[in-house]
Each structure stands twice: as structure tokens, then as C-alpha cells.
N, C-alpha and C positions, 0 to 999 in steps of 0.2 A: 208417443202413444197416437200419432196420427193416422196409423195405419187401421185403427181400429173403425175409423170413421164409415167406410163402406162396410165392413164386416159385420159390425154390430148393427149397423142400419139395415142390413140384409136380415139378418137372422130375427131381430126384433119383428120386423115389418112382416115377415112370413106369416101365412095363415097359420093357426093352430090345428095340430091334427095328432089325433089319437095315435099314440105310438105302440106298437104291438110286439116291441122287442125292448128289453130293460137294458139300455145303453148305460144306466147310471152303473151298472157292475164294471164297466171298465173306468171308473172315473176314481182316481186316487187323490182322497182328501187331503192326505200329508204331503203330496207333492209341492215342494218349494217351502217346506215348514223350516227345513234347516239351510245352513249355507248363505243365510243372508237374504233369503227370498221373502221371508216374514209373512207366508200366506195363512188365512184363516182356518184352522183344522175343525172347528166347531160345526153347528148346525144352522142352516139358513135356506130359504127358498131363493128363488131369481130375484136379486134386487131387493130382498127383504129388509124391513127396518129394522127387526130383530136378527141379530147374529149372536147366538147364545154358545158361550163356549168358555175355557177355561182363563184364568189368570194365574200367572206363575211368576214368582221372585226368584231373581239370579244375581241381582245387584246390577245389573246392566237393563236397558231398556228392553223390554217386550213390545213390539209394534202391535202385534196381532193379539196380545194378551199371552200367548203361549211360548212355550220354550222346550226343548226336549231335556232339558235339566232343569233343575230348582224345585222349589215347594210350591204347592197350591196355594194361594189366597183367598181364592173364591172362584165362583161360576157366575157370569153376568151376562146382560142381556144384549149389549150392544158392544162391538169391535169394528175397526176395520180390518183390511186385508191387503198385505202387500204395500204397505206404506212403510216410509222410514222418517227420518227427522227427530220426531217424538211420538209417544203413544198418544192416542186418543182414546176416550170412552172408559171401558171396564167399569160401567155403571149399572147399577139397579142388580146388586149382586146378592146371592147367597153362599154361604158355607157351611158345610157339614161338619158338627164338632161331638166327640163323644164325652160323656162323663160330666161331674159339677163344673160349672163356669165361674168362678168367684169373681174374676176380673173380665168382663167382655173386651177389655181394650187391651188385654195382653196378646202375646204372641199366638194366634189360633192356627198357623199355616200346619200345612200337613204334605207329607212327601209322596212322593210316586212310587207305588208298589211294582208296578209293572209298565210296560209300553201300552199307551193309550189305543183303544181300538174306535177307527171312525170310518164311516161310508157316507153316503148321500143321506141326509136326514136323520143320522144316529151318530153320537158320539158316546163313548165311554170311560171313564177314569178309574182306576183303582187305586185308592189312598193307603198310607204306611198304617194306618190304624184300622185297614181292614173293611173300611167302609168302600162302597162302589157308588159312583154318580154316572147316571145316563140321563141322554138329553134328547129332546126334540123341539122342534119350533114349527110355527107358522110365520107369515108375514109380520104379524105386530104381536104375537104372543109366543111365550117359552114354556116348556114342559121340562120339570126336574122328577128325577125317581132315584129315591135315595134307599139303598140297602145295606144296614147297620148290622154289626156282628152281634150276636146274642150274648148276654151275660157279661159285657163289657163296658157297662156303664150306659148313663141316660143318653138317649139320641136327642141331639139338638141340631137346629138350624139357626144360624145366625143371620140376619138381614141387616147389613151393612150400608146404610144410606150414603155414608162419607166416603164408601171404598172408590178410588179411581185406579187407573194405571199410572204408575209414577215413571218420572223421567229423571236420569242422573246425568244428563249431558251438560247441565249447567248453562243452558243457552238461553234462559228465560222463557222455556217452551212447557215446563211443568204444568198440568192441570191442577187446578186447584177446585176443591169443595167449598162453596160459598155458605151454605146453609141449607136447611129443608125440614121436613116435617114427616112422621111417621104416627099412623093412627090404627088401633086394633078395634075393630068394628065388634058389635054385639053377637053375630053369627062367626067369629074367630077370623075373618079375612082382613088383611090389610091394605090401607091406601096412604097413599103420601106423594112427595116430590122431593127432588133434590135439584140444587142451582149449582152449576160448574162454569167454568171459563178456562180459557187457553187450549194448549196440547198443542198439536201439530199444525193446525191452521190458525192458532192465535186467535181463538174465537171469543168474543164478547160474553157477557154472561148469558146463560140459555138455560132453561129449564125442561126437565123430563119428569112426567108423571107416571106412577106405578099403581098397580092394583093385584094384590096377590092372593091365592088361596091355598090352603093345606087339606087334602082329603081325609085328614086324621084330626081328632081334636087334639089341642095342645094348651099348655099353659105359657104364658107370655110374661116378659119383663122387659120394657124398654130401658135405654141407657144412654146417658150422655157424657162426654169426655169434657174436660177441662181446656184441652188443647187438640190442635189437629193431628200432631204427631207424639203427643204424650200418651201414657197408659194410664193417666189418673182419672179415676170415675166420678164425676160431678154428682150422677145420679143412676141409679140402678134398682128399679122398683117395678112393683105391677102396674103403675100408671098406664093406662091404657093410651095415651098419646104423648109424644115428645116432640120438641123442636130444638134446633141448636145450630150455631155456625160453627160449632166444634164436631167431634165425632158423635155420630149419632146412629142408631138401629134399635133392634129388637132380637130377642132370643125366643125361640119357639122351642117347647121341650115336650116330647111324646113318649107315650108308653110302647107304640108299636115300633117295630125294627124296620118296617116298609114304610117309607114316607112318600107320597108325590105331592108336588106343587105345580101351580099353574099361575103364570104372571103375565101380565098384560101391560103394555107400556103406551104413552101417547104423548105428543108436544101439546095437546090441547088442554086436558083435564084430566082427573083422576077418574070421573065419571065415563070419560071416553075409553081410558085404560080398561076399565072393567068390562065396556060394552065390548073391546077388542078382544079380550080372553074368553068373555063368555060367549062370542058369537065363532071366534075360530077355535077354541079347545073347550067345549062344554064339559061339565062334570061327569065323570065316568068314561072319558077318554083315554084310551090306552097309548102307550108308548107304541107298539107295533103298528097301530093304527095311523099315528103322525109319520111315522117312517116311512108307510107303503104311500101314503098322500103325497109325501115329499119326492118321493121316487117318482111317483106320475107326473108330478109337476114338472121336474126338471126334465123328463124324458120328452113330454109334450111340448114343454115352452122354449126348451131349447137344444137337448142333446140331438133330437130328430131331426132337427133342420138340416143336418150334415149326415148323409148315409154312405156307406161304404161296403163292398164286397171285401174288404181286406180281412185277412184271417190272423196277421202277425199280432200277437196278443201286446207286445210293448207300443208300436204304432198305435193300437187302438186306444190304449193308455194314455198317449201322449195326445191324442187327438181330443179324445173328450174330457180327459183332466183339464185341458187348455180351454175348451168351450165352457167348462164349470165355472173356472177362477174368473175367465172374462165376465160372468154375470153375477159376480158375488156384489159388485159396485157399479153405479151408484146405488144410493138408497132410494126406494121408492117411497115418497112420504107423500103422495098425492091425498089430499083432505086431511093433512095432518101439519099444515104449515101454520105458525101461530100467530103469523102477520096479517093474514087475510083467511077469508073464507071463500074458498072455492075448490070446484071439482076439476079445475085444469091440472094436467099433470105435472108434478112436481117432484123432482130428484134432486136429491143433495148426497153430502160425502164426495163431493168433486174437488179437489185439491189445486189444480193447476189447469192450464188451457192444454199441457201435455194430455192430461186425461180427457179432457172435452172431445179430442179428436177422436175417441174410441166409439163414440156413439152418435147416432142422428135422430135429431126430432123432427118429424113431418109436420105439416101445416103450419109452416113458420108464417107470421106476417111480416114479410120482408120489407113492407114500407118502414114500419116502426123498428124493425131489427137493425136495418140499415143506419138510422137515426143512431141507434145506440152503438152501432160499429164506428159512425163519425165521430161521436163524442169521444170514444176510446183513443180515436187516431189524432184528436185534435187539444182536448182538454187534460191539463195535468192533473191527475188525481193527489189528494192531500195526503202528504207523508203520513204514515202509521208509526214512523219511528222503529223499526223494527231493530231490537239489538244486533241481529246478524247483519243487519246493513240499513244503517239509519241515513243513507244518502238521498233515498226516495221512498216512494210507496213500494211495498213487497205484496202488498194485499189485494189491490186492485188496480186495474188502469195501466198505462204505460209510463212509468214512475221517472223515465229519463227523458220524457218527451221535450223539455226544453232544449237539450241540445239537438235531438233529432230534427225538430224544426228549424232550429236557428243556423245549424252546421251541416246537415244531412249525415253526420257522424255523430258518436257517442263518445265524449270524453272520459277519463277515468274518474272525474269528478263523481261520476256513478258507478256502482259495482256492478259485476258483469257487463262491461261495456261493449266487447265484442259479442258476446252470446247475445245480448239484447239487440245490437245491431243487425244482425242474421235474422233474428226473429221479428223484428221491426219490418223489416224488408219484406218477409212473409205475409205479415199483417195486412200490409199495404196491398201487397198483391191479392189478399182476398178481399179487400175492399174494392179492388178494381174489378175483380169477377162479379160481385154483387152489384154494383154500380153499372157494369154492362148489363147484366140480366133487367135491370130496370129502366134501361134506357138513359141513364145519366152519362152521357159522354164527355162531358167537361170532367166531371169530377172522375170517370175511368181512367181518362189519360193523366190527371193529376197524381192519381195512386200508382198508377203503372209506371211513371216516372219515379215516385218515392220508392218504389219496390226494388229498384236499381241501385239504392244508395249502399247496399254491401260493399261496392265497388270502392267506396271510399276509405273502406278499413283495407283494401288489398295493397300490400306493398310487394312490388316486382323484385325487388332488390335484396330481400330475406331469401336465404338458402338453407337447405336442410338435405342432406342426405342425396346430395346431387340435385335437389330440383330448385326451382325459384319461383317465389310468389305464394304469399300466404296470408290470412287475415290476420292483422296485428292491432295493437292498441293505437289511438291517435288522439293527440293533444292539439289544441290550436297553434302549435309551433310545430307540427308535423308528427311524422310516425315515430312511435316508441320502440326501443330495440327490444324484441321478444325471440326467444328460443321457441320454434314450433313443437318441439318435443316437452316443454314445460308449460303447465298452465298455474304455475304456482300452487296455491291450496285448492284450486278448482272450486271454490266455494263463493259465498255471496258476495263478498268485498273484492273477490278477484276478478281480471278481465275475462275469464272464460268459467264457465259453470260446468262442472262434470264430465268435462272432454279436454283434449288437448286443441292447439291450434290445427295442427294435422286434421283432426276429425271434421271441426267446424268450417275447413276450409274445403269441405265438399258438400256445404248444407245450402246450396242455393238451387232447390230443386225446380222453382219457378223460371230459372234464368240460367237453365245449363249450356247453352251454346256460348253465352260471354264467359262462363267458368272454364268449359274446356279451352275457350282461345285464350283465356289470361294464364292457364296451367300449362301452355305450349302446345297445344292442339291434340287431336285425337290420340296419335300414338304414345306422346309424352304421359296424355292424361292415363292412359292403360298402365304405362309404366308406374306411373304415380299410384292408382289403385293397386296395383300389385304388391307395391312397397307396403301400402297397409294391412297388409295380411301376412307378411313376412315374420316368421318366428325369430325372436330374440334382437328384433331391431329397435325395440321401444324401451330406452334407457330410464325413463323416467319412473319406474317403480311402481306406477299405476296399473299395470297390466300383467302383473307377475302370474295371475291366475289365468291368464289368456295366452301362454306361451310367449309372454312379453312381445306381442303385435302391438302394432298401433290402435288397429281397430279393437274396439271395447263392445262385445255383445253385451255388456250389462248396463249399459247407459242408453238412452233415447238419441243422443246425436249421431251414432253410427248405425242405427237402425237400417237407414235406406242406401246407406253406401255400396253395399254388395250388388245391388241392382243397378249402380249408375254405368256397368258396363253396355247395357243395352244401348245407351246414347251415343257410342262410338263403336258399334258393330261388333261386339264381343259378347254377345249372349250366353255363350257358351261358358265364360269366365263367370258371368252373373250365376249361373246355376251351380259352377264347380265350387264357388267360395260360398254362397248361402248354403248349399246342402253340406258343406264340411262343417259350419258354424252350428248347423241343427244338430248334425250328429256327434260332434264333438262337445257341447255345451248343454245340451239337454238329454234329459233322460227320466225314466218313471220312477223315480227316488224322491226322498225326503230333500236332496239337494239337488233337485232336477232341474233347475233353471239357473243362467250364470249370473243373476244378480236380484235386487230388488224386483218382486213381481210388479211394482208400479201398479197395483189396483187390475192387474191383467194384461199390462202392456206387453211383457215378455211372452206370455202365453199367445197372444194375438200375433206376434211376429211369427212364432212357431207354427201357428195354423196357416197363415198366408203362404208358408214355405212348402208346407204339405199339399197344400191346394195347387202350387205351381202359378200363384198370382202375387201381385204386390201393388199395392194401391199409390198412387202419387198425391200428395197433398193438395188439396183445395183444386184439384184437377179431376176430370172424369177419366184421366189416364190411368190404365193397369199396366206395370211391366209383366212380360210373360217369362215365368220360370219353368220348373219341371214337376209335375205332380208326382207324389209318392204313391197313389194307388191306381190301380188297374179301372176301377169304376168308382166314380164318387158322384153323387147328386147333392145340390145345394137347393133347399126349397126357398123359393122367393115370394110367395103369396101370391093370392089369385089364382092358384092351381099352375103358375109357372114356376119353372125349374131351370138351372145350369146344369146340365149333365156332362160329365168329362170322363174320358177313357184314355189310357195308356197301351201301348202294344210294346212287348219287350223289355219292359222296366224291371230293373232289379236294384240290388244294392251297389253294385258296379256299371250298371247300364242306366244313365240318367239324362244322357245328353239328347236335346231335341234333334232329331233328323228330319222331320216334318211335321206340320200342323194343318189341320182344317177346322175352320170356325164356320158353324152353322152349314157343315156340309161343303164348304169351298176352301180351296187351298189360301193358305195364309204367309205370307213371306215379311211378316213385319213382327218386330220383338216387342210388341206392345198392342193393345186394342183398348176400347173405350167402353164406358156404362152402357152406352146406346146397343154396342155389339152384341152383348151377352146377358146382360141384366135386366134393361129395362123391360123386354117381353121375353126374357128367357133363351135359352140357347145351348149350343153344344162346342166343346171342343175336343178334338179327337187327336191325341198325339201319337207319333212313333218314335220310340227311344233307341239309344244305342250307347257303346261303350266308348266311343270316340265323339268328339265334337264334328258338327257338320255345319256346312256354309248355307243354312237355309233363309235366315233373317235378312234378307239382300234388298228389302224394301225400305221405304223413308224412316228415318229415325223418329222417335218419339217428340212429340210437340215441346217446344221450349217456348212457351207463351209470352214470357217477358223480355225475350232477347229482341235485339235490334241489330246483331251483328251475327255473322256465321261463326260457327267453332272455329274456324281456320283464320279468322281476322288477326291483324297484326295486334298484340297488346297495346303498342304505343298509340294505336288510333283510337283505343278506348280508354286508355287513362289519362288523366292529368298529373303532371309531377309534383310530387310532394315531400318537402325535406324531411330530415331525420330529426326529430326533437331531442333535447339532453333527455337521459333515462331518468324517469324518477324512481325513488325508492318504491319497492314493492309493499304493500300493506305489513306483510310479516317483518321486512327489514326495518319500516317506519315503527313498528310496535317493539322491536329489540331496541332501536336507539332512543325510544322514548324511556324504556326501562332504564338504559345506560345515564341517560340525563338525569332524570329522577334520583338515581343512585349517587351521582356526582354532586347533585344540588343537596342531597340529604348528608353527604360526608362535608361539604362547606357548611353548611347550618352547624354540623356537630361541632368542626373547627373553630366557627367563630364562637360558638356557646361554651366551650372549653377555655379559649381566650378570655372571654368575657368575665366567667367565673374567676379565672387565676388573676385577672387585673382587679376586679372587685375584692378578693379575698387579700391581695398584697395592699390594697389601698386602706382597707379596713385597718388591716394589723398595724400598718405604718401610722395610721392616724391615731389609734387606740395607744401606741407606745409614746406618739408624741404628746398626747393629751394627759397620760399618766406622768410623764415625765415635766411635763409644765406644770400638773398640779402639784407635784412633790416638791420642784423649786419654789413654788408660792407657799406651800406650806410651811417650808424651812425659813424662806424670809418672814413669815408672819411669825413663826416661832422664836427665830432668833432676836426680833423685835421686842417678843412678849418675854423670852427667857425662858421659852417652853423646849423641853426635848421632842422633837417631831418623832422619835421612833418608839415611844412608850406602846405597851401593848394596846391594843384597841379590840374590843369584842365582835365589831362587824367584819364580814368577810371581806368587805370591799378595802378596808385597811390593811388586812393581811396583803390583798395583792399590791396596793399601793407601796408597803413597805419593802415587800420583793422586788418589785420594778424599781424602787428606789435604790436598791443594792446593785443594779445592773446598769453598767455604762454601755454605751452603744460599742457593739463589738467590731471588729476590723472584718474587712471582706475575707481574710485570709484565715479567719480563727477556726478552729477545729469546732465541728458541729458540738453542741453541748455546751461549749465554754463560755459561761457566763463570769464576765470579768468582774471580780470582786474579791473582798477579803475577809477571812474569818478570824474572828477574835472577840475577847470579852466586850469590846467596846462596839465593835460592828455590828453584832448580833446578824451578821450575815454568813451562809456558807454556800458554796459553788459546788453543784452537783452535776456530773456527766449526763450526758442522753437528753432528752426531752422533758425530764420532771423538774419542776421548779418548787422548791420548798421555802415556806416562810419558817425561819427558826427565830424564836425569842429566847435568849441565853440570860437567865437572872443572874445576878452578881456572885452570889453563893454558890454557883454551880462551876463545875470546870466546863472547858470548850468539848463541844460534842455530846453533851448528855443533855441535850435538849427536850423538854417535855413534848410527848406524843401528841401531836395536831393533825387534824386533817388537811391534807394539801390537794392542789390540783394537778392534773397531768394533763397534757394535750389530748390524751387519748381516754381520760377517765381519772376518777377520784380514787387517791390511794392515802395510806397514812404516812407522816414523815419518817416514821421508824422504817416503813418499808421502802419509802424513796431513798432513804440513806444507804441502805444495802444493794440498791442497785448498781 
């Protein structure tokens, strides 16, 4: 997203002028809504704190709240645009519902009856219950207009304080409602707050206050649930105030079929939320007024900063839609920071440093700013134990700094080791730039040298597709074996994040001469670049949507690569490759961007391509491409402009033949900020259908390089051995599961053996005890002249008499063969199977006519008569 650095700085810094043309007509607010773009389709002003739009349930994550399929769960005041990972916000919600609502916690979702209608400042949804919802917004307040069908039941609006956008990815990123309050005041308006945490940025507890008005009288009931996810109601009454850490909200019921609601939000207080809505959407404001005001704001503050004589409708839609989505994030919360009271500009909803590159804040105190940068470069941040990668901090600072400072490279002890090494090198180069500007020469040289540490991950012996030398993981034992066409899972614990080794091996934009030399020199470097764009060559499966090229237009690590031809004298190939990418993967449709918008990153790449320029990160250098339009004017502020013209340009005629900058012939494939932006300027292109050798001047600057791009790689590199290949995180996880499974089997086997041994020991001991007791009794009876086999009433004695009839049978005896005799004197009978019967035969009865007595079987109790029939 670094390409946004200059662009957003240019546009935000430009003087506000009244636009006389409604450029908002070219904005497609649905652009990027489908196909993984995750753009926000609702209503918002530039950098608005309020982004009011739909929340849709599909069973998968809806990052901006919306989806083209699924059911509406509400329309809430806060959303992101173009982010991934996990949903954020979807709070301060309203949901229209028809009819009696016996349980406010039941499923109140509604279907979509037709395609949503949206434009700048306006959104409309048609629900399956024939309700229509129309939305408008200002910076800190939102406007709802509901139209309920006649005669279909009571019109209701559910205000659900506990409503959030859920996540289904099970990565510990789901948002949580922690508690809140809603109070209905005497005049009918409601106030309150909600506490929440987590989401894509793993936020700690935070609070938003709200203040809502309905323009029609209503009856109100508050509700409280017994849990966050259940539908059991704990309280549902006319109480005017309710608080809960479980489900919480209120239902407003109306007699009118047209209902208007105005809602303000604040991070400071409910009083401030009321002031925000009262000042920005006073009572009586109409939706059309808000829509027109929104269009005027977008036209004046953003869209009019770039004007063109272009008439091609598709190109105009691509241009102005891209400008629109670039300006949805970050959120301007100036004066709304709960941590301090200040009018200093304060922007939030900036998720990564990739996003930070998109915009420029002027009037920075670089003395204190530099101190913060040095701290980031020298002090290890506290580990926030992110479940996605608990090796180090993922929230702030450089988590892998210990390795970087000790070794000059990053070992696999830390997730994203190679990606971090590339970015840490750039970070240190940025420090060099600031230190140089502040006159801190010693610091500047220190960080310039550290910015070259990416070289420590360059293995010249790794080959792929006929080329040698790539960035690979490295341990203290040496380089680790790596396929340049594989990045494993390309995720938090892998060595590379969101890109292949091939892609990262082009990302040393501050040290290009060294990179070209290590890649084999200018000619080989051109061949390597060409290979990046060959269809069908990427077998990793990660680029199937892009003709299986190695180049991936859907993620930031590849953004600059098409323009690197300018460093080796082939500006024509930069134009050809970048123009092909723009025409192939961008369109004026809901699926019109090649990946997640990333808060406007994709759109900013396209705009730079359309303008025919491309900024190099942390430098004042711009690569020169080829403009799309015959006439383009960029407002720079203070009355200054950059005017760009082309002659002979068309869909097939886009190669630069010649260029004049500020009226003078120009033979370099690059220029600097000072050339055309500082004081304004002109750029006049002549285009043609075939390449021309016009850029014969010096190559672009490579400020961190200490060698030429034709240097011998052996003079740059220090030999490094190859280390034993560690298992990947995936294979380690699989092996752990296998080990746990094996351990479980061993434990189970030991348990079974132990139980079997215990059982055998118990029965042998019992047999031995009974046999001993019987013999003792016989000895005692013999000495006392008593018959030991008389009937005894107790059950134990029956068992003893039975066991007394049994002699220990040989090992080869058939199962169930109880060795004993049956006769009038023995009073014992042998029975097959596992049943043992105690039979007492009186003298007056014949054998086999024993009285029926209860006997015990190994598997239960049966009578002796039943046993004898077995």
C-alpha cells in the first residue's frame, strides 16, 4: 500500500475548490463488493467516522458487513471497507421487523427481495417482508428511513446493543459484546453505550456511545437475554432502562408505516453522541438533502482533485470509483479520542503499516518522530501472544528484532522470517532517510548498512525455472532448503506472508543495483521479470485466478514489480506488463478488483497506472509509465497543478515515444517529487503502438546500493552453508497429531492390560480364599462332627457350597466344565456354560428334582430351574 504515500498526500493536501461537475455519477459504490474485494457498499463521507450499511448473515465472514447473498441481520453505524482476516464493528444497529414480537431474541433476520441500490451518499435495501430501508450519513451521524407495507402487522424497529459482526474462522478473532446500557428518555429518544473487544485488530476493550431519535411516536420495551448466544429472555418489559452483559436492546413499535430515525455516535459520551446527531442531522432533515450534501462533499474534497477530458464511461468509472474507495479509510476521529482531549488530527482504523503508506500527514515534528522510529528499531515489543503466531508481537513494533540485531537476519524461530527481513531492511532504510534529513550522519550510516541485511537471506545456489539466487529462510546453521515456488501456507507462522519467494526476491526497492547484480545482471534481470508474468508457470496453486502467473496482482508484495524494468533500461516492458495487469484484472463491476481491496490499496495501484506514474517507497522517485487519458489535471493545492497530456494514445497505442517535462525533452524513465509536484508542472507524452528507445538517460536512483548492477555476486556475498531442513509448521503439526495418537494407543493398551491383570488377580485370589475357607470349615466340622454342607440361609454360604463342589479344572478342560459329581450325597450338579448353580437335594427327593432357588450367573441372576435348562 506504500504507493498511496504520495497520491493521498497530493489529494488531501490540495486546496478545496467547488466542483461544478457531478463526478460522483461515475462512482460505482458496489465496485469490489464481490469476488473477495470486501468493499463497503453503504453510505459514508470521506474518512467518515460513520459508515452506515447492511449486516448480512451467510454463515461465513462478512468483512464489510455486506454480502450479495444471505439474510439481513441489521443495519449498523460502523464498518470497515476492504479488510480481511475477521470482521470488525457492525455495532449500533437497527433492524426493521413486522408484526408482534413475542421473543426479541428469536431469529429476526429478513431476506433480500431484490438487488440493493447504492450510490454516493445513498443506499436502499428491499427486504423479503416488503420493508424498504434507505440510508444516509454524515461524518458522525446516520439517517434511517423505513417504509413498512400497509396492513401487514405492526411496524417495529429493533435496537440491538449486543449486535456485532461475527467471525466463523475460529482464529480467536471473533468480536465480543462485553456489556452496555440503553435508556429511553421522556421525549422518546434513546441513549446508551456498548463495550466490545477483539475483531481483526484484536482490540482491547473499547466503548462506543450512541444517541438515537425517531421522528414518530413509539411504544418501547427493553429486553435482556440470559446469554450472548441463546434466545432465552431474562427480561422483556416496559422498563425504560436496561443494562446487561448478555443480549441487550429495545423494541420501538409504531402506528405509522413510514419511520425516520437519526442516530449519532461518539467515543466520548452519550451527550457528545447527541450533539453530533443534533448538529449534523437536525430534526426535519430529509434523506435527499443528506444525499446531495454527501455528493457535494465527495465532489469537492476528493473527486475534483483529478479531472480529465476523457469520455470513455468505463475508464471514468474506474478512475472515480478508485478515488472513492481510497478515501473511505482511515476514519477521522479528531476530537473523539477518549484517551486525551485534543483538537490535533486523529485518524484510526489503520490496521497495518501497509495501510499507513497510503496517506501523508504534514507538519510532523520529526525530532520526536525520529525518536519513535529509533525505539521501533531498537526495542523489542512485548509479545501479545497472538494465537496466529505466538512467537513474538504481532500488534506493534518489530517482534523479531532480537534476531535482527544479533545476527542481521531472522531465523525460523519467528513467524514470517523472510518477509520480516525484507521489511526490516526497508524500515532501516527509512530511518537512514530521516536521520540524513536531521543531520544525524552516524545514525544514518548505521541504518543504511542495516538496510542491506536482506542480503543475508539471499542464497545464490537456489535455482528455479533456470534462474539462480533467491531469498530463503536461514537459521544459525545456515540456509534452509526452500522451493522458490512455494511459501507453505503463506500465513503468520510461515517464512513468507502472502507471497512466494519469487515475489519477495524483487522487493528490495531501495537497493536495486545490488538486487540486479545478485540476480545475474541487467539482461538476466529482465528475463527473470518476464518469467514473473508468464501464464501457466506458477504450479503452487495460489495464482489460479491470474492465469497461474507468479505475479499476483491481489497482494501488495507484487505491486511494484512490473515497474522494475525501468531500472534496467526497459521502460516499454513496464508499460506493457502494468497496462496488461490493469486491463485484465480491473473492471467497473462488483467483482472488479483482483483481491481484497485492503482499505483502498488495490484502487490506488490502478489510479497510479492510469496516471502513468508510480512512486517508489520512502523515496522521492517516481517511475514513469504511460497515461491512459489525453488530458489529466491533478490539483496540488495552493493553485498548483500537474497537467499531463498524451498524443496518439489508444487501447493499442500506449508505448512512450517521447516525453517533455515542464516543456523540456526528458530521456529518463523516472523523475522526482521536485520535478513536477513541489511547484506543479507539466508532462507531455507522445505515444505509439510499438516500443521506442527514448529512455536513454541515467537509471533510477538506488540509494542503498554500494555496488553497480553488473557487480560480481561473489564480491557481495559471504559464503553460507546449507542447514538441515527443519520440518515446516504444517508437517510439525501433522507429526504432533501422529505422536498424540500413538501415545493414546499406548495408554489404552496399558490400561487394558492392567484391567485384565487386576481381574485375573482378583478372581484367583477369590477362588483361593473360598477354597481355603471351605477346607477350614470342613476341618472344623470334622472335628465337631458337623455336616459342613447343610443348607444355610445366607447367600454367601450358597456360594461357598458351590465353590466347594468345584475342583480346579485342568488347562485343557472345556469351557464351563465344572469338575464335580452329582448324587444324593454330593448335593452338587455340574452345568455347562458360564452358569453356576447351587443345588441342595433333600434325602426324600430323587436326583435332579432340586427346589427352585435363585442362582447367580456371570452375566446376571436367573433361577436354578432356568439354569438347568441351559
